N, C-alpha and C positions, 0 to 999 in steps of 0.2 A: 504494500500500500504506500502511496505517496501523498503527503499533505504538503502543499506548497503555497507560497504567497501569504503566509500567516503573519498578520500584523497585530498591533495592540488596539483592535477595534472591539467595541461591545456589540451586543445583539442588534442595536439600532444603527450601527455603522459609525458611531462616534469614536474618535481616538481617545483612548484612556492614557492618562499619565503624560500629557504633553510636557516635554522637557525633562522627563524623569526616566532614565534608562532602566532602573529596577522595576518600576511600575509597568512600563511597556513590556518588559521581558515576562513578568508574571502574567499579564493579560494574554500575550501571544501563546505562552505555554498552556494556559487555561483553554484557549481556543483550540490548540492542537489536541489536548486531552479530550475535549468534547468531540472533535471531528473523529478521532480514533474510536472513541466509545460508541459513536453513532453507527459504526459499521462492525461492532463486535470486537474491536481491538482495544489495546491499552498502551500506556507509556512503556510497559514492560516488553512490548513487541518491537520497540524502536531500536534499530541497529545503526542509524546514521542521522546526524543533524547537521544542517548548514545554516549559519547565521550571517546575514548580511547587515552590516552596521554602517551608519553614516559618520561615526566618530570612533575610531578604533581605540582612542584613549579611554573609552568607557568599557573596555573589554573585561576588566575585573568585576564590575557591577553585573554585567550581563552574564559572564561566566559563573558568578556566584549563584545567580538565580537558576541557571542551567543545572548546576550541581544540586540544587535543592530538589529538582524534579527528577534528575537522572543519577543521583549519587550511587545507588546500588545497581543500576542498569549499565552505565558507562558505555553509551554508544560512541562510535567513531564520530568525531566532531570537527568541523571546519568553521572558522570565523574569518570573514574578510571585510575590508572596508570598501564601500562604494561611494560614488560622488553624491548621490541622492536617491531617494525612493519616490514613489508616485505622488506622495504628499509630503511637503517639507516638514510637517510636524511629526512624521514617523522617524524614529531613531533606528528601528531594526525591522527586519523581515526574516522569518524562520521557515525552513522546510525540513521535513523529516521523512525517513523511509522506515517502514515497519514490515516485518515478516511474521506472518501468522501460519503456523504449520497446518497441514491438512487435518490433523486430528483436532486441533483447536477450532478450525473452521466448522468441522462436523459437530463438535460439541456445542458451539455457539449458534448453530443453525444457519451459517452463511455459505 
């Protein structure tokens, strides 16, 4: 499974945590968690994360939040700086790849 283009938006499309890398990271990971769970997967199934940031000097804040969600899972991770994202208030965009074994799919009814 691939979850891409995940930003710090709420259910109404508003940006959460404008100017706050930690708040935006938390919201993006909450969105990823929701997307995975909506198809019968979980954060435990994530094997890779990619984080695109507009200010690489915020890497420790963003990485710390990543660690809160993935400390026991430890997916392969890449973080790169980009010039800008689609909205200038967005600090980061995250994508993940998850693998769900066929037995898990059968058990979850997918």
